[in-house]
MIDREN-584640 format. One line per field, with one value per atom (N, C-alpha, C): x, y, z; atom name; residue number from 1. Coordinates in Angstrom, 3 decimals, always signed. Layout:
MIDREN-584640
X <- c(X;...) .
Y <- c(Y;...) .
Z <- c(Z;...) .
atomo <- c(CA;...) .
num <- c(NUM;...) .
***
This chain:
MIDREN-584640
X <- c(+121.264;+122.101;+123.533;+123.979;+125.289;+126.253;+127.339;+128.273;+129.528;+130.199;+131.490;+131.610;+132.635;+133.022;+131.848;+131.587;+130.516;+129.123;+129.070;+127.802;+126.654;+126.841;+125.706;+125.195;+126.127;+125.691;+124.941;+125.388;+124.698;+123.315;+123.200;+121.917;+120.926;+121.422;+120.622;+120.230;+121.195;+120.835;+119.803;+119.951;+118.905;+117.607;+117.500;+116.202;+115.627;+116.456;+116.000;+115.416;+116.017;+115.533;+114.376;+113.902;+112.835;+113.182;+114.446;+114.946;+115.002;+114.688;+114.700;+114.439;+114.644;+114.485;+115.628;+116.118;+117.276;+116.827;+117.698;+117.504;+118.693;+118.565;+119.663;+120.444;+121.636;+122.489;+121.926;+121.236;+120.657;+119.319;+118.866;+117.552;+117.510;+116.380;+116.169;+115.620;+115.620;+115.150;+113.684;+112.842;+111.452;+111.313;+112.113;+112.176;+112.712;+113.713;+114.288;+113.267;+112.627;+111.575;+110.432;+110.002;+108.924;+109.295;+110.588;+111.005;+111.041;+111.547;+111.620;+110.227;+109.288;+107.974;+107.320;+107.606;+107.092;+107.616;+108.969;+109.575;+109.092;+108.985;+108.609;+107.089;+106.305;+104.846;+104.433;+105.348;+104.906;+105.350;+104.412;+104.677;+105.591;+105.546;+106.391;+107.886;+108.257;+109.684;+110.045;+109.104;+109.340;+109.457;+108.652;+108.827;+110.096;+110.543;+111.755;+112.988;+112.936;+113.989;+113.928;+112.795;+112.701;+113.358;+112.996;+113.611;+115.072;+115.600;+117.064;+117.731;+117.096;+117.586;+117.669;+116.706;+116.721;+117.931;+118.096;+119.273;+120.625;+120.655;+122.035;+122.283;+121.173;+121.378;+121.899;+121.796;+122.288;+123.713;+124.355;+125.725;+126.628;+127.743;+128.751;+129.264;+129.492;+129.983;+131.372;+131.614;+132.990;+133.985;+135.086;+136.159;+137.254;+137.051;+137.993;+139.438;+139.713;+141.139;+141.814;+140.976;+141.566;+141.998;+141.165;+141.469;+142.711;+142.846;+143.995;+145.297;+145.183;+146.324;+146.856;+146.047;+146.460;+146.940;+146.900;+147.345;+148.870) .
Y <- c(+270.919;+272.027;+271.617;+271.983;+271.544;+272.759;+272.424;+273.476;+273.474;+272.385;+272.245;+271.280;+271.455;+270.493;+269.988;+268.721;+268.154;+268.126;+268.676;+268.682;+269.389;+270.592;+271.107;+270.295;+269.637;+268.763;+267.525;+267.024;+265.873;+266.263;+267.501;+267.930;+268.033;+268.563;+268.656;+267.308;+266.332;+264.997;+264.268;+264.478;+263.915;+264.508;+265.773;+266.472;+265.888;+265.734;+265.223;+263.801;+263.027;+261.626;+261.513;+262.683;+262.692;+262.280;+262.361;+261.947;+263.106;+264.274;+265.369;+266.650;+267.735;+269.021;+270.003;+270.790;+271.591;+272.784;+273.154;+274.370;+275.238;+276.521;+277.496;+277.398;+277.727;+277.717;+278.657;+279.645;+280.641;+280.232;+279.028;+278.587;+278.679;+279.132;+279.202;+277.990;+277.854;+276.605;+276.234;+277.138;+276.882;+276.335;+276.868;+276.399;+274.941;+274.697;+273.325;+272.370;+272.853;+271.962;+271.681;+272.659;+272.433;+271.481;+271.636;+270.711;+269.270;+269.021;+267.746;+267.145;+267.992;+267.493;+267.084;+267.875;+267.545;+266.282;+266.072;+264.906;+263.611;+263.752;+262.585;+262.249;+263.267;+263.029;+262.787;+262.549;+262.443;+261.064;+260.305;+258.918;+258.819;+259.913;+259.913;+259.796;+260.516;+260.477;+259.076;+258.491;+257.160;+256.154;+256.306;+255.353;+255.577;+256.789;+257.066;+256.455;+256.642;+256.039;+254.437;+253.834;+252.449;+251.996;+252.699;+252.358;+252.506;+253.600;+253.785;+252.693;+252.337;+251.286;+249.929;+249.727;+248.460;+248.510;+249.693;+249.840;+249.718;+250.232;+250.202;+248.773;+248.105;+246.713;+245.754;+246.081;+245.328;+245.582;+246.631;+246.897;+245.893;+245.714;+244.730;+245.496;+244.791;+245.358;+246.013;+247.104;+247.765;+246.979;+246.673;+245.934;+247.003;+247.334;+248.333;+247.862;+246.655;+246.152;+246.482;+246.525;+246.861;+248.323;+249.177;+250.561;+250.882;+250.130;+250.278;+249.721;+248.644;+248.144;+248.967;+249.851;+250.584;+251.977;+252.274;+253.579;+253.556) .
Z <- c(+98.067;+98.273;+97.934;+96.759;+96.330;+96.667;+97.342;+97.811;+96.936;+96.869;+96.303;+95.147;+94.320;+93.287;+92.488;+92.542;+91.745;+92.347;+93.627;+94.300;+93.554;+93.007;+92.304;+91.173;+90.384;+89.318;+89.895;+90.987;+91.715;+92.126;+92.672;+93.107;+91.890;+90.756;+89.559;+89.082;+89.079;+88.597;+89.516;+90.822;+91.698;+91.410;+91.227;+90.921;+89.631;+88.573;+87.287;+87.421;+88.297;+88.536;+89.466;+89.988;+90.927;+92.354;+92.702;+94.003;+94.982;+94.685;+95.544;+94.796;+95.526;+94.822;+95.300;+94.381;+94.785;+95.613;+96.495;+97.310;+97.136;+97.271;+97.227;+98.584;+98.481;+99.791;+100.775;+100.342;+101.235;+101.732;+101.505;+102.012;+103.513;+104.004;+105.447;+106.006;+107.330;+108.027;+107.566;+107.455;+107.052;+105.727;+104.753;+103.435;+103.373;+104.103;+104.173;+104.780;+105.871;+106.512;+105.498;+104.826;+103.784;+102.803;+102.348;+101.268;+101.768;+102.974;+103.545;+103.812;+104.300;+104.470;+103.083;+102.118;+100.779;+100.234;+100.357;+99.957;+100.676;+101.973;+102.753;+102.621;+102.233;+102.118;+100.694;+99.731;+98.331;+97.820;+97.440;+96.949;+95.753;+94.945;+93.689;+94.101;+95.184;+95.591;+96.143;+96.878;+97.356;+96.250;+95.202;+94.071;+93.334;+93.123;+92.503;+93.275;+94.692;+95.507;+95.420;+95.333;+95.145;+93.840;+92.758;+91.414;+91.474;+92.009;+92.050;+92.977;+94.073;+94.931;+94.186;+93.377;+92.475;+91.544;+90.924;+90.001;+90.765;+91.860;+92.631;+93.150;+93.485;+94.005;+92.905;+91.610;+90.531;+90.132;+90.807;+90.534;+91.300;+90.675;+91.356;+92.625;+93.726;+94.974;+94.618;+95.305;+95.267;+96.069;+95.351;+96.074;+96.509;+97.840;+98.370;+98.343;+98.383;+98.430;+97.031;+95.914;+94.653;+94.684;+95.323;+95.361;+96.252;+97.293;+98.186;+97.489;+96.810;+96.179;+95.069;+94.409;+93.278;+93.775;+95.051;+95.599;+95.799) .
atomo <- c(N;CA;C;N;CA;C;N;CA;C;N;CA;C;N;CA;C;N;CA;C;N;CA;C;N;CA;C;N;CA;C;N;CA;C;N;CA;C;N;CA;C;N;CA;C;N;CA;C;N;CA;C;N;CA;C;N;CA;C;N;CA;C;N;CA;C;N;CA;C;N;CA;C;N;CA;C;N;CA;C;N;CA;C;N;CA;C;N;CA;C;N;CA;C;N;CA;C;N;CA;C;N;CA;C;N;CA;C;N;CA;C;N;CA;C;N;CA;C;N;CA;C;N;CA;C;N;CA;C;N;CA;C;N;CA;C;N;CA;C;N;CA;C;N;CA;C;N;CA;C;N;CA;C;N;CA;C;N;CA;C;N;CA;C;N;CA;C;N;CA;C;N;CA;C;N;CA;C;N;CA;C;N;CA;C;N;CA;C;N;CA;C;N;CA;C;N;CA;C;N;CA;C;N;CA;C;N;CA;C;N;CA;C;N;CA;C;N;CA;C;N;CA;C;N;CA;C;N;CA;C;N;CA;C;N;CA;C;N;CA;C;N;CA;C;N;CA;C) .
num <- c(1;1;1;2;2;2;3;3;3;4;4;4;5;5;5;6;6;6;7;7;7;8;8;8;9;9;9;10;10;10;11;11;11;12;12;12;13;13;13;14;14;14;15;15;15;16;16;16;17;17;17;18;18;18;19;19;19;20;20;20;21;21;21;22;22;22;23;23;23;24;24;24;25;25;25;26;26;26;27;27;27;28;28;28;29;29;29;30;30;30;31;31;31;32;32;32;33;33;33;34;34;34;35;35;35;36;36;36;37;37;37;38;38;38;39;39;39;40;40;40;41;41;41;42;42;42;43;43;43;44;44;44;45;45;45;46;46;46;47;47;47;48;48;48;49;49;49;50;50;50;51;51;51;52;52;52;53;53;53;54;54;54;55;55;55;56;56;56;57;57;57;58;58;58;59;59;59;60;60;60;61;61;61;62;62;62;63;63;63;64;64;64;65;65;65;66;66;66;67;67;67;68;68;68;69;69;69;70;70;70;71;71;71) .
***
């Protein structure tokens, strides 16, 4: 459920990568619960999360001090 700014694009990107599925902002509680049950009960989503976790673990750590120094 993407609401503002880049969130709708992020939702679409997550869905393309198999990390979730998009829901409309008007989704009701039952639809959200069904989506969560589907995600948690499907090994394809778990495999996609593992793959992304592996990719993310290879990134260099973020150095917050550099961000603060440039502000």
